[in-house]
N, C-alpha and C positions, 0 to 999 in steps of 0.2 A: 200521787199512787201509793201504794203501801208498798214496804221492803218484798215481802212474799211476790207480790208481782213480776217484780223488777228482776228477781232471785231467777224466776220463772222464766221470763222473758231471755236469759241469758245464758240458761242450763240448754231451754229447747234449741236457742238459736246456734250456741255452741254444738249440740249432739247434730243439727242437721249440717252446718257445715264439716263435721268429724266426718259424718259417712257421705257426704259429697266428696268427697277430698280421697277417702277410701274406696268408693267406684272411679274417681278419675286415674287412681295409681292402678288400680284392677283393670282397669281398659288398656290404660298402655303399657301394662307388664305381657299384656294375652294376645297384645295384637291390634285391638276395634282398630285401631286408626290408620294401621299400615293397607296400605292399596294400589301394591306393585305393578296388579294387573290392571287397574283404569288408564293407566300412559303407555300400557300396548295395546290396548284395545281401542284409543283413544287415539292412535297413530293408526292401529292396522285398516279402522272401519272409515277413519277421514278418506273424502277425495280430494281431487284437484279443485274443482267446483266450489267447496265448502271453505279450502283455504284461499283464493281467490276474494271469494266472498268477504272472508275476514278481512285481509290485508285491506281490502277497498275498503270496509269500513273504519278500519283505523286510520286511514288517509283522511276520512272525510273531517272523522272524530279530531285529528290535527289539525286541518283546515277550517275546523271551522271554530278550534282554540284559539287557533291564529288571530282570527277574524275579530275574536273578539277583545282579544288582548290588543289589538290594532284601534280598536273602537277606546277602549280603558285610555289610550294615549293620546288620542285624537286632541287638538288643540285648535279652535278655530282661529281664520289670521286673524291678527289685528286693524 
């Protein structure tokens, strides 16, 4: 590769990185990532059935992980 191409690639990537960093800083300063209403709405509109279903799902996942772990540690009798 010639030096001109390398210099061009480095300058373009630096420019794009700088633009991305500036956009990220702007988004954080203007509160683009703040979503406090999400948590309030989530608790307001969740019902008891959804909560129970989520608990059962977590319990099933835990049981499945324990079963897999028990199979990993299984040693047949000698």
